MDTraj code that builds the backbone (N, CA, C; nanometers):
import mdtraj as md
import numpy as np

residues = "MET ASN LYS LYS ASP LEU MET ARG MET GLU LEU ILE GLY LEU GLU ALA GLU VAL SER SER VAL GLY THR SER GLN GLY ILE ARG GLY THR VAL VAL ASP GLU THR ARG ASN THR MET VAL LEU ARG THR PRO LYS GLY GLU ARG ARG LEU PRO LYS ASN SER ASN GLU PHE LEU PHE THR TYR GLU GLY GLU ARG ILE ALA ILE LEU GLY SER GLU ILE LEU HIS ARG PRO GLU ASP ARG ILE LYS LYS VAL ARG".split()
xyz = np.array([
    [-4.4788, 1.1335, -0.6118],
    [-4.3461, 1.0886, -0.6506],
    [-4.3226, 1.1341, -0.7941],
    [-4.2100, 1.1971, -0.8163],
    [-4.1791, 1.2359, -0.9534],
    [-4.0733, 1.1424, -1.0114],
    [-4.0491, 1.1584, -1.1395],
    [-3.9592, 1.0708, -1.2134],
    [-3.8170, 1.0724, -1.1567],
    [-3.7648, 1.1895, -1.1262],
    [-3.6281, 1.2015, -1.0754],
    [-3.6125, 1.1301, -0.9404],
    [-3.7130, 1.1423, -0.8542],
    [-3.7072, 1.0741, -0.7245],
    [-3.7037, 0.9219, -0.7438],
    [-3.7861, 0.8723, -0.8346],
    [-3.7889, 0.7282, -0.8594],
    [-3.6562, 0.6799, -0.9171],
    [-3.5950, 0.7599, -1.0026],
    [-3.4683, 0.7211, -1.0637],
    [-3.3568, 0.7096, -0.9603],
    [-3.3697, 0.7764, -0.8483],
    [-3.2690, 0.7696, -0.7417],
    [-3.2956, 0.6557, -0.6431],
    [-3.4101, 0.5912, -0.6546],
    [-3.4493, 0.4855, -0.5601],
    [-3.3986, 0.3484, -0.6034],
    [-3.4115, 0.2560, -0.5115],
    [-3.3879, 0.1151, -0.5408],
    [-3.5052, 0.0668, -0.6257],
    [-3.4776, 0.0083, -0.7408],
    [-3.5837, -0.0363, -0.8313],
    [-3.6207, -0.1824, -0.8097],
    [-3.5329, -0.2576, -0.7452],
    [-3.5614, -0.3990, -0.7212],
    [-3.6833, -0.4100, -0.6305],
    [-3.7780, -0.4932, -0.6730],
    [-3.9020, -0.5121, -0.5981],
    [-4.0199, -0.4378, -0.6578],
    [-3.9935, -0.3434, -0.7476],
    [-4.1025, -0.2685, -0.8102],
    [-4.1611, -0.3472, -0.9273],
    [-4.2881, -0.3253, -0.9529],
    [-4.3513, -0.3810, -1.0720],
    [-4.3109, -0.2949, -1.1908],
    [-4.2816, -0.3582, -1.3036],
    [-4.2387, -0.2841, -1.4218],
    [-4.2978, -0.3486, -1.5466],
    [-4.3146, -0.2655, -1.6483],
    [-4.3620, -0.3113, -1.7786],
    [-4.2783, -0.2418, -1.8847],
    [-4.2433, -0.3157, -1.9890],
    [-4.1687, -0.2566, -2.0999],
    [-4.2689, -0.1942, -2.1948],
    [-4.2530, -0.0646, -2.2207],
    [-4.3500, 0.0044, -2.3049],
    [-4.2918, 0.0487, -2.4384],
    [-4.1677, 0.0125, -2.4664],
    [-4.1068, 0.0523, -2.5939],
    [-4.1572, -0.0378, -2.7061],
    [-4.1385, 0.0085, -2.8265],
    [-4.1796, -0.0694, -2.9433],
    [-4.0687, -0.1686, -2.9758],
    [-4.1059, -0.2914, -2.9986],
    [-4.0068, -0.3937, -3.0317],
    [-4.0470, -0.5278, -2.9742],
    [-3.9548, -0.6205, -2.9745],
    [-3.9857, -0.7564, -2.9304],
    [-4.0091, -0.7664, -2.7801],
    [-3.9589, -0.6708, -2.7030],
    [-3.9764, -0.6743, -2.5574],
    [-4.1036, -0.6041, -2.5109],
    [-4.1739, -0.5375, -2.6007],
    [-4.2920, -0.4599, -2.5622],
    [-4.3948, -0.5489, -2.4926],
    [-4.4501, -0.4987, -2.3835],
    [-4.5552, -0.5686, -2.3114],
    [-4.5063, -0.6650, -2.2051],
    [-4.3774, -0.6894, -2.1970],
    [-4.3253, -0.7780, -2.0920],
    [-4.3428, -0.7061, -1.9593],
    [-4.4027, -0.7743, -1.8641],
    [-4.4214, -0.7133, -1.7324],
    [-4.3902, -0.8129, -1.6236],
    [-4.3448, -0.7575, -1.5118],
    [-4.3097, -0.8417, -1.3992],
    [-4.2475, -0.7591, -1.2885],
    [-4.1862, -0.8276, -1.1955],
    [-4.1212, -0.7640, -1.0816],
    [-3.9716, -0.7566, -1.1066],
    [-3.9131, -0.6406, -1.0801],
    [-3.7685, -0.6246, -1.0962],
    [-3.6993, -0.7068, -0.9873],
    [-3.6140, -0.8001, -1.0300],
    [-3.5434, -0.8856, -0.9340],
    [-3.3928, -0.8616, -0.9348],
    [-3.3418, -0.7950, -1.0383],
    [-3.1993, -0.7655, -1.0439],
    [-3.1775, -0.6523, -1.1432],
    [-3.0660, -0.5840, -1.1250],
    [-3.0334, -0.4726, -1.2133],
    [-2.8817, -0.4608, -1.2213],
    [-2.8323, -0.4405, -1.3421],
    [-2.6912, -0.4126, -1.3627],
    [-2.6814, -0.2789, -1.4344],
    [-2.5615, -0.2406, -1.4721],
    [-2.5438, -0.1136, -1.5419],
    [-2.6248, -0.1105, -1.6717],
    [-2.6278, -0.2208, -1.7443],
    [-2.6889, -0.2235, -1.8769],
    [-2.8192, -0.3015, -1.8871],
    [-2.8559, -0.3760, -1.7828],
    [-2.9743, -0.4618, -1.7947],
    [-3.0659, -0.4517, -1.6729],
    [-3.1889, -0.4933, -1.6952],
    [-3.2899, -0.5033, -1.5909],
    [-3.3461, -0.6452, -1.6015],
    [-3.3566, -0.7163, -1.4892],
    [-3.4110, -0.8517, -1.4893],
    [-3.5494, -0.8473, -1.4263],
    [-3.6497, -0.8938, -1.5028],
    [-3.7875, -0.8987, -1.4542],
    [-3.8290, -1.0434, -1.4340],
    [-3.8948, -1.0703, -1.3218],
    [-3.9539, -1.2022, -1.2991],
    [-4.0950, -1.1972, -1.3549],
    [-4.1196, -1.2753, -1.4576],
    [-4.2497, -1.2790, -1.5237],
    [-4.3138, -1.4150, -1.4973],
    [-4.4408, -1.4320, -1.5330],
    [-4.5031, -1.5641, -1.5169],
    [-4.4319, -1.6740, -1.5962],
    [-4.3592, -1.6365, -1.7015],
    [-4.2882, -1.7344, -1.7843],
    [-4.1413, -1.7491, -1.7459],
    [-4.0999, -1.6887, -1.6360],
    [-3.9611, -1.6980, -1.5921],
    [-3.8935, -1.5615, -1.5932],
    [-3.7672, -1.5613, -1.5623],
    [-3.6935, -1.4353, -1.5566],
    [-3.6491, -1.3936, -1.6958],
    [-3.6608, -1.2625, -1.7218],
    [-3.6202, -1.2053, -1.8508],
    [-3.5196, -1.0942, -1.8270],
    [-3.4034, -1.1040, -1.8888],
    [-3.3000, -1.0005, -1.8809],
    [-3.3187, -0.9099, -2.0023],
    [-3.3449, -0.7822, -1.9750],
    [-3.3750, -0.6872, -2.0808],
    [-3.2715, -0.5752, -2.0827],
    [-3.2286, -0.5337, -2.2014],
    [-3.1344, -0.4215, -2.2077],
    [-3.2043, -0.2918, -2.1686],
    [-3.1372, -0.2105, -2.0904],
    [-3.1942, -0.0809, -2.0521],
    [-3.1960, 0.0153, -2.1702],
    [-3.0859, 0.0176, -2.2447],
    [-3.0644, 0.1206, -2.3452],
    [-3.1737, 0.1281, -2.4515],
    [-3.2300, 0.0174, -2.4915],
    [-3.3263, 0.0188, -2.6018],
    [-3.4711, 0.0076, -2.5558],
    [-3.4958, 0.0219, -2.4268],
    [-3.6320, 0.0058, -2.3767],
    [-3.6760, 0.1227, -2.2896],
    [-3.8067, 0.1389, -2.2820],
    [-3.8681, 0.2324, -2.1882],
    [-3.9461, 0.1474, -2.0879],
    [-3.9329, 0.1803, -1.9606],
    [-3.9963, 0.1018, -1.8553],
    [-4.1028, 0.1845, -1.7850],
    [-4.2166, 0.1214, -1.7582],
    [-4.3218, 0.1829, -1.6769],
    [-4.3162, 0.1160, -1.5404],
    [-4.2723, 0.1903, -1.4401],
    [-4.2630, 0.1376, -1.3042],
    [-4.3879, 0.1763, -1.2272],
    [-4.4356, 0.0865, -1.1419],
    [-4.5500, 0.1150, -1.0555],
    [-4.4977, 0.1320, -0.9140],
    [-4.5211, 0.2511, -0.8574],
    [-4.4781, 0.2816, -0.7214],
    [-4.5946, 0.3433, -0.6472],
    [-4.6419, 0.2764, -0.5433],
    [-4.7549, 0.3210, -0.4619],
    [-4.8749, 0.3573, -0.5495],
    [-4.9050, 0.2700, -0.6460],
    [-5.0214, 0.2885, -0.7316],
    [-5.0029, 0.3871, -0.8459],
    [-4.8902, 0.4519, -0.8512],
    [-4.8623, 0.5508, -0.9562],
    [-4.7690, 0.4892, -1.0590],
    [-4.7972, 0.5104, -1.1880],
    [-4.7126, 0.4582, -1.2958],
    [-4.6234, 0.5700, -1.3477],
    [-4.4941, 0.5406, -1.3539],
    [-4.3957, 0.6400, -1.3964],
    [-4.3101, 0.5789, -1.5063],
    [-4.3027, 0.6480, -1.6211],
    [-4.2246, 0.6011, -1.7351],
    [-4.0831, 0.6567, -1.7274],
    [-3.9860, 0.5685, -1.7490],
    [-3.8451, 0.6077, -1.7488],
    [-3.7764, 0.5387, -1.8659],
    [-3.7054, 0.6156, -1.9450],
    [-3.6246, 0.5580, -2.0516],
    [-3.5062, 0.4846, -1.9899],
    [-3.4777, 0.3659, -2.0415],
    [-3.3647, 0.2901, -1.9898],
    [-3.2333, 0.3652, -2.0019],
    [-3.2202, 0.4459, -2.1063],
    [-3.0966, 0.5226, -2.1247],
    [-3.0758, 0.6259, -2.0148],
    [-3.1831, 0.6661, -1.9466],
    [-3.1724, 0.7629, -1.8372],
    [-3.1205, 0.6994, -1.7079],
    [-3.1314, 0.5689, -1.6974],
    [-3.0854, 0.4987, -1.5770],
    [-2.9725, 0.4020, -1.6114],
    [-2.8977, 0.4345, -1.7148],
    [-2.7883, 0.3507, -1.7626],
    [-2.6645, 0.3708, -1.6757],
    [-2.6796, 0.3362, -1.5482],
    [-2.5724, 0.3450, -1.4496],
    [-2.5805, 0.2213, -1.3621],
    [-2.4709, 0.1925, -1.2937],
    [-2.4788, 0.0876, -1.1926],
    [-2.5764, 0.1352, -1.0860],
    [-2.6561, 0.0457, -1.0290],
    [-2.7551, 0.0884, -0.9303],
    [-2.6953, 0.1706, -0.8159],
    [-2.5760, 0.1326, -0.7696],
    [-2.5160, 0.2047, -0.6572],
    [-2.4635, 0.3418, -0.6963],
    [-2.4438, 0.3663, -0.8251],
    [-2.3970, 0.4972, -0.8718],
    [-2.5102, 0.5894, -0.9170],
    [-2.6281, 0.5344, -0.9359],
    [-2.7398, 0.6122, -0.9905],
    [-2.7750, 0.7316, -0.9028],
    [-2.7681, 0.7175, -0.7720],
    [-2.8024, 0.8266, -0.6806],
    [-2.7144, 0.9485, -0.7067],
    [-2.5874, 0.9244, -0.7345],
    [-2.4949, 1.0345, -0.7575],
    [-2.5071, 1.0939, -0.8980],
    [-2.5431, 1.0124, -0.9969],
    [-2.5395, 1.0564, -1.1355],
    [-2.6703, 1.1152, -1.1857],
    [-2.7837, 1.0715, -1.1336],
    [-2.9132, 1.1229, -1.1792],
    [-2.9333, 1.2610, -1.1215],
    [-2.9618, 1.3563, -1.2061],
    [-2.9833, 1.4957, -1.1617],
    [-3.1207, 1.5420, -1.1976],
])
top = md.Topology()
chain = top.add_chain()
for i, resn in enumerate(residues, 1):
    res = top.add_residue(resn, chain, resSeq=i)
    for name in ("N", "CA", "C"):
        top.add_atom(name, md.element.get_by_symbol(name[0]), res)
traj = md.Trajectory(xyz[None], top)
């Protein structure tokens, strides 16, 4: 699986970790919701709504970890398939 293929997929249900530098770094959990500008992760401490634009996410898909900048997926989930090239 490459990065572009993952960016076109449904991200809800995938394991994710924030790998950017800042206050959100190290937050990990399961993606439970996504909007144009945010990603919601279910963590052991509850749900966390994180901005896409200022974070990098490491998604785990079939045992493989793939890093994606939030700014690269800054689209509504239903529009991402058409916009990601």
